[in-house]
C-alpha positions, 0 to 999 in steps of 0.5 A: 477462495477468492483472493479479493472479495468485491462488495457493492455497498450502494454508494461505495464499493468494499474491496477486501484483500483475502489471502489470510494464509499469507497475511494478505500479501499482494501478488500480481493477481491481487493487484490486477483485481484491485486495479480493475475494481477501482477502474470499473468503479471510477466509470460507475456514477452510482459509486462515489468512493471505495474502501480497501481492507484486509481479511482475518485481522491483517491489511497486507503484509508485503509483496509476494516474495515468490514473485520477486525472488527470481525477477530480473531488472529487465523484467521489472522494467515491464512488470504489469504491477506497475500499471496496476499501481498506476491504476490504483493511484489514478482512481479519481474518487475518494479511496479509504484504507482500513488498516488492521494488523500488518501493513508492511512493504507493498501493503503499506505502499497501497494504504499510502495511496489511499486518501484516508487512512483509518488505523486499527489499534493493533496496526503495525506499519513498516517498509522493511525492503532493505532487509531483502536487498531491495527498496519500496518499489511503488512510491512508498518511501517518497509518500512516507517522506512527504508525510512524516519528514526525513528523520522519521522516514529514514527510521522505516526505510533505512532502519527497517523499523516497524512502528505501532498505530499510535506512533503512526498516527502521531507521525501523521500517516493517518487521520484516524486511530480507532480504539479497536478494529479499523474497519467499523470506523472506516465504514462509518467515515465512507458512508458519511463522506458519500453524502457530500457533493461527488464532483466537489470530492473528486475536484478536491482529491485531484488537487490534493494529489497533485499538490502532494506528489508533483515534487516527489521522485517517484520514477527515480525510486522505481528505477532504483528498485528495478536495478536492485532486482539483479543484485546478489544482495536481493538473492541473499536477502530473500533466501535468508528470509525464507530460511529464517536467518540473518542475511549476509549482505556483500554489496553486490 
């Protein structure tokens, strides 16, 4: 089974995360294919935008825990995922995320890299990495802070809270809240947008991204994530997650 389904829709490309057995968790292979697809789409003048969604009712319920479990800080520093995340964020054309079901951890970080988010009525968003002895590693906390403010960001990043679609929309994390599934509204949105001037859309996106991110501590957040990969608490957090018990963190 293909882990990522790519469909050329004419003026735009549809990218479907397709690991339903893992709620579309983002492993390295999935991220690499998403990044490669967006890189190809960036070079194709016929493609004006891209849409990312998840198969079978979920967007992406985090990163692949199995890949993080034994990863060390030195391995994290040269992790190919960093390049894949950078390529996704560097996509110069409008990127739409259709978020249904769970968008947690890396899944929410991926959604927050999109220029426009459409939330399905059943969407659940969160950054629960501290329950695994880690923090967001792809800029999620910084982007959440910029969008929702410090008080709300701390509820998700420090408190591990998972919020529903209406709350996320009210906080300004998304521009659209669907009555039902997100995908139909997201597809209609991107089809309308592709009728606009492509060079103007790209210029506008570049200006928005620069204005949004130039003051964010993205590199500092990533460095802290990498340091935590060597902690005993990270080992305990992932072990407890696998054993379906509460972790016993010791600050080590």
